[in-house]
C-alpha positions in Angstrom: -6.1 -37.4 1.1 -9.0 -37.3 3.5 -7.6 -34.9 6.0 -5.5 -31.7 5.8 -3.0 -31.2 8.6 -1.3 -28.1 9.9 2.0 -29.2 8.3 0.4 -29.6 4.9 -1.4 -26.3 5.2 1.9 -24.6 6.0 3.5 -26.1 3.0 0.6 -24.9 0.9 1.0 -21.4 2.2 4.7 -21.5 1.3 4.0 -22.7 -2.2 1.2 -20.2 -2.7 3.4 -17.3 -1.6 6.2 -18.5 -3.9 3.9 -18.7 -6.9 2.6 -15.2 -6.2 6.1 -13.9 -5.7 7.2 -15.4 -9.0 4.4 -13.6 -10.9 3.6 -10.5 -8.9 5.1 -8.2 -11.5 2.8 -9.7 -14.1 -0.1 -9.0 -11.8 1.0 -5.4 -11.5 1.0 -5.1 -15.3 -2.7 -6.1 -15.4 -3.5 -2.7 -13.8 -6.1 -1.0 -16.1 -4.6 2.5 -15.7 -1.1 2.9 -17.1 0.2 4.8 -14.0 3.4 3.9 -12.1 1.6 2.7 -8.9 3.2 -0.7 -8.5 -0.2 -1.7 -7.2 -2.0 -5.0 -6.8 0.7 -7.7 -7.3 3.2 -5.9 -5.1 0.7 -5.2 -2.3 -0.6 -8.8 -2.4 2.9 -10.2 -2.4 4.1 -8.1 0.5 0.9 -8.8 2.5 1.1 -12.6 1.9 4.8 -12.7 2.7 4.2 -11.0 6.0 1.7 -13.7 6.9 4.1 -16.4 5.9 6.9 -14.9 7.9 4.7 -15.0 11.0 4.2 -18.8 10.8 7.6 -19.9 9.4 8.9 -20.8 12.9 5.5 -22.1 14.2 5.7 -25.7 15.4 1.9 -26.1 16.0 0.3 -29.2 14.7 -3.2 -27.7 15.1 -4.4 -26.3 11.7 -6.8 -23.9 13.4 -4.0 -22.3 15.5 -1.8 -22.1 12.4 -4.5 -20.4 10.4 -5.1 -17.9 13.2 -1.4 -17.0 13.4 -1.3 -16.7 9.6 -4.4 -14.5 9.5 -2.9 -12.2 12.1 0.3 -11.8 10.0 -1.8 -10.9 7.0 -3.9 -8.5 8.9 -0.9 -6.6 10.2 1.0 -6.7 6.9 -1.9 -5.8 4.7 -1.1 -3.1 2.1 -3.5 -1.5 -0.3 -7.1 -2.5 -0.8 -6.1 -5.7 -2.5 -3.9 -6.7 0.5 -6.6 -5.9 3.0 -9.2 -7.9 1.0 -6.7 -10.8 0.8 -6.2 -10.6 4.6 -10.0 -10.7 5.1 -10.4 -13.7 2.9 -8.0 -15.6 5.0 -9.5 -14.2 8.2 -12.7 -15.9 7.1 -10.9 -19.1 6.3 -9.3 -19.0 9.7 -12.6 -18.4 11.5 -14.0 -21.5 10.0 -10.9 -23.6 10.9 -10.1 -22.2 14.3 -11.4 -25.1 16.4 -10.1 -27.8 14.0 -6.9 -29.8 14.6 -7.2 -31.2 11.0 -9.9 -30.5 8.4 -11.8 -32.7 5.9 -13.3 -31.8 2.5 -16.5 -30.3 4.0 -14.4 -28.2 6.5 -12.3 -27.0 3.6 -15.3 -26.0 1.5 -17.0 -24.2 4.4 -13.7 -22.4 5.1 -13.4 -21.2 1.5 -17.0 -20.0 1.5 -16.5 -18.3 4.8 -13.5 -16.5 3.3 -15.9 -15.1 0.7 -18.4 -14.0 3.3 -16.0 -12.2 5.6 -14.3 -10.4 2.7 -17.6 -9.1 1.3 -18.6 -7.8 4.8 -15.3 -5.9 5.0 -15.9 -3.9 1.9 -18.5 -1.1 2.3 -19.4 -1.0 -1.4 -18.4 -4.3 -3.0 -17.7 -4.1 -6.7 -18.3 -7.1 -8.9 -15.7 -8.1 -11.5 -13.0 -8.1 -8.8 -11.2 -10.4 -6.4 -14.4 -10.5 -4.4 -16.3 -12.0 -7.4 -13.7 -14.7 -7.9 -14.0 -15.7 -4.3 -17.8 -15.5 -4.2 -18.4 -17.6 -7.3 -15.8 -20.2 -6.4 -16.6 -20.3 -2.7 -20.3 -20.8 -3.2 -19.9 -23.4 -5.9 -17.5 -25.6 -4.0 -19.7 -25.6 -0.9 -22.7 -26.7 -3.0 -20.5 -29.3 -4.7 -19.4 -30.9 -1.4 -22.8 -30.7 0.2 -24.5 -32.3 -2.8 -21.9 -35.1 -3.2 -23.3 -38.5 -2.4 -19.8 -39.9 -1.8 -17.1 -38.5 0.5 -14.7 -36.3 -1.4 -10.9 -36.0 -0.9 -9.2 -32.7 -0.1 -7.7 -32.7 -3.6 -11.0 -33.4 -5.4 -12.6 -30.5 -3.4 -9.8 -28.1 -4.1 -9.6 -29.0 -7.8 -13.3 -28.2 -8.2 -12.7 -24.9 -6.3 -9.9 -24.0 -8.7 -12.0 -24.8 -11.8 -14.7 -22.5 -10.6 -12.2 -19.8 -9.6 -10.7 -19.8 -13.1 -14.1 -19.5 -14.7 -14.9 -16.6 -12.3 -11.7 -14.8 -13.2 -12.2 -15.2 -16.9 -15.7 -13.7 -16.4 -14.5 -10.5 -14.6 -14.3 -8.5 -17.9 -18.0 -9.1 -18.5 -18.8 -7.5 -15.1 -16.4 -4.5 -15.3 -16.5 -2.8 -18.7 -13.1 -1.1 -18.3 -11.5 -4.5 -18.0 -13.1 -5.5 -21.3 -12.1 -2.3 -23.0 -8.4 -2.7 -22.0 -8.5 -6.5 -22.6 -7.4 -7.8 -19.1 -8.9 -9.8 -16.3 -9.1 -8.4 -12.7 -5.6 -8.1 -11.2 -6.7 -8.9 -7.7 -8.5 -12.0 -8.8 -5.5 -13.0 -10.9 -3.2 -12.6 -7.8 -5.6 -14.8 -5.7 -5.5 -17.5 -8.4 -1.7 -17.5 -8.3 -1.8 -18.1 -4.5 -4.3 -20.9 -4.9 -2.4 -22.4 -7.8 0.5 -22.7 -5.4 -1.8 -24.4 -2.9 -2.9 -26.9 -5.5 0.6 -27.7 -6.6 1.6 -28.4 -3.0 -1.4 -30.8 -2.6 -0.1 -32.7 -5.6 3.3 -33.0 -4.0 4.9 -30.5 -6.4 5.3 -27.3 -4.3 6.4 -24.2 -6.2 9.8 -22.8 -5.3 10.5 -19.1 -5.2 12.7 -17.7 -8.0 15.2 -16.6 -5.3 15.6 -18.6 -2.1 17.5 -16.2 0.0 15.8 -15.8 3.4 15.6 -12.8 5.6 18.4 -12.5 8.1 21.0 -14.7 6.3 22.6 -11.8 4.6 22.5 -9.0 7.2 25.9 -7.2 7.5 26.6 -4.4 9.9 29.5 -2.0 9.7 30.6 0.5 12.3 32.8 3.6 11.7 34.5 5.8 14.2 33.5 9.5 14.1 31.5 11.8 16.2 29.1 13.4 13.7 25.4 12.8 14.1 23.6 13.6 10.8 20.5 11.7 9.8 19.3 8.2 10.7 18.1 7.1 7.3 16.1 3.9 6.8 14.5 2.7 3.6 13.1 -0.4 1.9 13.3 -0.8 -1.8 11.5 -3.3 -4.1 14.1 -4.4 -6.5 13.2 -4.1 -10.2 15.1 -6.2 -12.7 14.1 -3.8 -15.5 16.2 -0.9 -14.0 19.3 0.1 -15.8 21.5 -0.7 -12.9 21.5 -4.4 -12.0 21.5 -5.1 -8.2 24.6 -6.8 -6.9 24.5 -7.0 -3.1 28.2 -6.8 -2.5 28.7 -3.8 -4.7 25.6 -2.1 -3.3 26.9 -2.5 0.2 30.4 -1.3 -0.7 29.2 1.8 -2.5 26.6 2.9 0.0 29.0 2.4 2.9 31.0 5.3 1.6 28.1 7.6 2.5 27.9 7.0 6.2 28.2 4.6 9.1 26.2 2.2 11.3 25.3 0.5 8.0 22.9 -2.5 8.0 21.8 -4.1 4.7 19.3 -6.9 4.7 18.0 -8.6 1.6 14.9 -10.7 1.5 14.5 -11.9 -2.1 13.4 -8.8 -4.0 13.2 -6.6 -0.9 16.2 -4.7 0.4 16.2 -3.0 3.8 18.9 -0.4 4.5 19.8 1.5 7.7 22.6 4.1 7.6 23.7 7.2 9.5 24.6 9.8 7.0 25.1 13.6 6.6 23.4 13.5 3.2 20.3 11.3 3.3 19.3 12.5 -0.2 22.5 10.9 -1.7 21.7 7.6 0.0 18.1 7.6 -1.3 19.1 8.6 -4.8 21.6 5.7 -4.9 19.0 3.2 -3.6 16.4 4.3 -6.1 18.7 3.2 -8.9 17.8 -0.4 -8.2 14.0 -0.2 -7.6 11.1 1.6 -6.0 10.8 2.7 -2.4 8.4 0.7 -0.2 9.1 2.7 3.0 11.2 5.7 4.0 12.2 7.2 7.4 14.7 10.0 8.0 15.4 11.3 11.5 17.7 14.2 12.4 20.0 12.8 15.1 21.7 16.1 15.6 18.5 17.8 16.6 17.5 14.9 18.7 20.9 15.1 20.5 20.5 18.8 21.1 17.0 18.3 22.4 18.3 15.7 24.9 21.0 18.1 26.0 18.4 20.9 26.6 16.2 18.5 28.6 19.2 17.3 30.7 20.2 21.0 31.4 16.7 21.8 32.7 16.1 18.6 34.4 13.3 17.8 32.1 12.2 14.4 30.7 10.5 14.1 27.3 7.0 12.8 27.7 4.2 11.8 25.4 1.9 14.7 26.0 -1.8 14.0 26.3 -3.9 15.8 23.7 -7.6 16.0 22.9 -7.0 15.4 19.2 -4.2 13.9 17.1 -4.1 13.8 13.3 -2.2 11.1 11.3 -1.5 11.8 7.6 0.0 9.7 4.9 2.2 11.5 2.4 5.5 11.2 0.5 7.9 14.1 0.1 9.7 16.3 2.6 7.9 19.4 1.6 4.5 17.8 2.0 5.4 16.4 5.3 6.5 19.8 6.6 3.3 21.4 5.2 1.0 18.9 6.9 2.8 19.4 10.2 2.3 23.1 9.8 -1.4 22.3 9.6 -1.5 20.5 13.0 -0.7 17.0 11.8 1.0 15.0 14.6 2.3 12.0 12.8 3.4 11.5 9.2 3.4 8.0 7.7 5.6 7.9 4.7 3.7 6.4 1.8 1.3 6.9 -1.1 1.3 5.7 -4.6 3.9 3.0 -5.2 4.4 2.5 -1.4 1.1 1.9 0.3 1.7 1.7 4.1 0.6 -1.4 5.9 -1.9 -1.8 8.8 1.2 -2.4 11.0 2.6 1.0 10.0 -0.6 2.7 11.1 -0.7 0.7 14.4 2.9 1.6 15.2 2.3 5.3 14.6 -0.9 5.4 16.6 0.5 3.5 19.6 2.9 6.3 20.0 0.1 8.9 20.3 -1.6 9.9 23.6 -4.8 11.5 22.5 -8.6 11.1 23.1 -9.4 11.2 19.4 -7.3 10.2 16.5 -8.1 11.2 12.9 -6.4 9.4 10.0 -6.1 11.0 6.6 -5.1 8.2 4.1 -4.9 10.6 1.1 -5.2 7.8 -1.3 -8.2 5.6 -1.9 -6.0 2.5 -2.1 -5.0 3.1 1.6 -8.6 3.4 3.0 -9.0 -0.2 4.0 -5.6 -0.5 5.7 -6.4 2.6 7.7 -9.8 1.4 8.7 -8.5 -2.0 9.6 -6.2 -0.2 12.2 -9.3 0.7 14.1 -10.2 -2.9 14.4 -6.8 -3.8 15.7 -6.6 -0.9 18.2 -10.1 -1.3 19.8 -9.1 0.8 22.8 -8.3 3.8 20.6 -11.0 6.2 19.3 -10.0 6.3 15.6 -11.8 8.1 12.8 -10.8 7.7 9.1 -11.7 10.6 6.9 -11.8 9.2 3.3 -9.3 11.6 1.7 -8.6 10.2 -1.8 -5.7 12.5 -2.5 -3.2 14.9 -1.0 -5.3 18.0 -1.9 -8.2 16.4 -0.1 -6.1 15.8 2.9 -4.8 19.4 3.0 -8.4 20.7 2.7 -9.4 18.5 5.6 -6.5 19.7 7.8 -7.4 23.4 7.1 -11.0 22.7 8.2 -9.9 21.1 11.5 -10.7 23.1 14.6 -9.2 21.8 17.9 -11.7 23.8 19.9 -14.9 22.0 18.7 -16.3 18.5 19.2 -15.2 15.5 17.2 -18.6 15.3 15.5 -18.3 18.9 14.3 -14.7 18.3 13.1 -15.7 15.2 11.1 -18.6 17.1 9.5 -16.4 20.1 8.6 -13.5 18.0 7.4 -15.7 15.8 5.3 -17.5 18.7 3.8 -14.1 20.3 2.9 -13.1 17.1 1.2 -16.4 17.0 -0.8 -15.9 20.6 -1.9 -12.4 20.0 -3.2 -11.6 18.9 -6.7 -8.3 17.0 -7.0 -6.2 16.2 -10.0 -2.7 15.1 -10.8 0.0 14.8 -13.5 2.0 11.6 -13.8 3.7 9.6 -16.6 2.3 6.6 -18.5 4.1 3.3 -18.1 2.6 1.6 -21.2 0.7 2.2 -24.4 -3.1 1.8 -24.1 -6.4 3.4 -24.9 -9.0 4.3 -22.2 -12.3 6.1 -22.8 -11.1 7.0 -26.3 -7.9 8.7 -25.0 -4.8 7.3 -26.8 -1.9 7.0 -24.4 1.8 6.4 -25.2 4.4 5.2 -22.7 6.3 8.1 -21.3 3.7 10.7 -22.0 2.2 12.8 -19.1 -1.4 12.2 -18.2 -3.7 14.6 -16.6 -6.0 12.8 -14.2 -9.1 13.8 -12.2 -9.9 10.7 -10.2 -10.1 7.9 -12.7 -10.8 10.2 -15.6 -7.9 10.8 -18.0 -8.2 14.4 -19.3 -5.3 14.3 -21.8 -2.1 12.4 -22.5 0.7 14.6 -24.0 4.5 14.7 -24.1 4.9 17.9 -22.1 4.0 17.9 -18.4 3.3 21.7 -18.2 0.9 21.4 -21.1 -0.8 18.5 -19.3 -1.0 20.7 -16.2 -2.7 23.6 -18.0 -5.3 21.2 -19.5 -5.9 19.7 -16.1 -6.6 23.0 -14.4 -8.8 24.2 -17.3 -10.9 21.1 -16.8 -11.2 21.6 -13.1 -12.1 25.4 -13.0 -15.7 26.6 -13.0 -17.6 29.8 -11.9 -17.6 28.7 -8.3 -13.8 28.2 -8.0 -12.0 30.4 -5.6 -8.5 29.0 -5.0 -6.0 26.7 -6.7 -3.4 24.7 -4.7 -0.5 23.7 -6.9 1.8 21.0 -5.4 5.1 20.6 -7.2 6.8 17.2 -7.2 10.5 16.3 -6.8 11.2 16.7 -10.5 10.1 20.4 -10.6 12.5 23.2 -9.9 11.3 25.9 -7.5 11.7 28.8 -9.9 9.8 26.9 -12.6 7.0 26.1 -10.1 6.7 29.7 -9.2 6.4 30.8 -12.8 3.7 28.2 -13.4 1.8 29.5 -10.3 2.0 33.0 -11.6 0.8 31.9 -15.1 -2.2 30.1 -13.6 -3.1 33.2 -11.5 -3.1 35.4 -14.5 -5.0 33.0 -16.7 -7.8 32.2 -14.3 -7.8 35.3 -12.1 -7.7 33.1 -9.0 -5.4 32.9 -6.0 -2.8 30.1 -6.4 -1.1 28.6 -3.4 2.1 26.9 -4.3 3.4 24.0 -2.2 6.9 22.6 -2.9 5.8 19.1 -2.0 8.8 17.1 -3.3 6.6 14.1 -3.9 7.6 11.2 -6.2 5.5 9.8 -9.1 3.4 13.0 -9.5 5.0 15.9 -11.1 2.0 18.1 -10.1 -1.0 17.6 -7.8 -3.7 20.2 -8.0 -6.6 21.1 -5.7 -9.4 23.5 -6.6 -11.8 24.8 -4.1 
């Protein structure tokens, strides 16, 4: 094979996505930290699937045009840092291909190396021993190989060499990142990238990989209408199915059961992703039912009764709702009704549902910001794994003045909001908010999903870990004991206030008792927030 066509490249993308889809849960398990974050494999799978969906109906026979469309789909669907880096790799590949109707071996090698180059530029502080290392080592080697070859190479020969070098690079990642070596795994992002490229390689050999489930989006959509005049809540959610859950997913039974909770039901399944839309008076019941089958990827609940009343008021006064112009608008990422309300009380204009286990995509940020009419927009990602998707939004919306404050956690985001002043300049706000973030210590309590040992801390699945950043303070069977140890490790002589954020698994009375205990023990003010967040039983900020 001397030339690669658009049709062949599209088949490679399909095969690559299928191979990643078949193995993404294994990639998730490579996560060094035993936290329930559904991280790398899931994010890469959702990102790559979004790119594939954008070209499935493309009829172009121009490989450059196809790669451009695919790159755009990846860009908009990018989730988590691994998804954004993946989108940047293929952005570079697309840039090298864009003028080509077909490509030869030299074009392919240059495209792969350009993918490496663009991905590195997209990361402010590249870390070796990651997906970037795999792409760098393999991309540079294959370009040298093709340029130094005395005989013309085929596409397959070129890609085979690239794959050999990529595997060598992946196997070498534990030598570059000590934590990988300690836990005994290779880099998860690099492993996910190899799964994609293995699918590419299989397709080149005429043996494309099939997905473990072949259902396609749209083939199973069912809508049901009921007759009643109650409004309630428009509830939408996306769940990532998990075959390890106690309740096995059966689409027909799922639809029949959830239909009892409301009307205007739409259920759409796309392999391991299920999208649900329902109008219900009890959205919590619908969410609890859905969570029996997997983890939430996205949530949205709107009060239709209040919306209807607002419309009636506007009609009575002859008013029309407008998108009011503002000097500033703040966009914050969080999960949990209590946290959403708290952020809104702190002048946040738009809440994007997400966080650990459900990183929002670039497209989610774009949709939220396009609805905002403001001179300056400030984004609070509140999770380091969301930074790149937030920053990529600024590239997509070039006509908007967007600033991303690097809030690594919810406590950092709250501190930034408290320091915001609508009466001062953007520069003054950025300085004050950044300073507040730097002055805030943030910790959390979550449960371990596997047995492991990190930094001499022995961890058992099901225990509660106290974390400050990437440092595991303790791992114990009691979540309150973990909380006390966490706060003890965060307090010093300069500490003035503790913010305790209680998760969805903590009763209000118990949270109040804990807040009082912490006040007495440390002689500090404790502000209690009933956040209702999943995954983290407690989040703590110390200022």
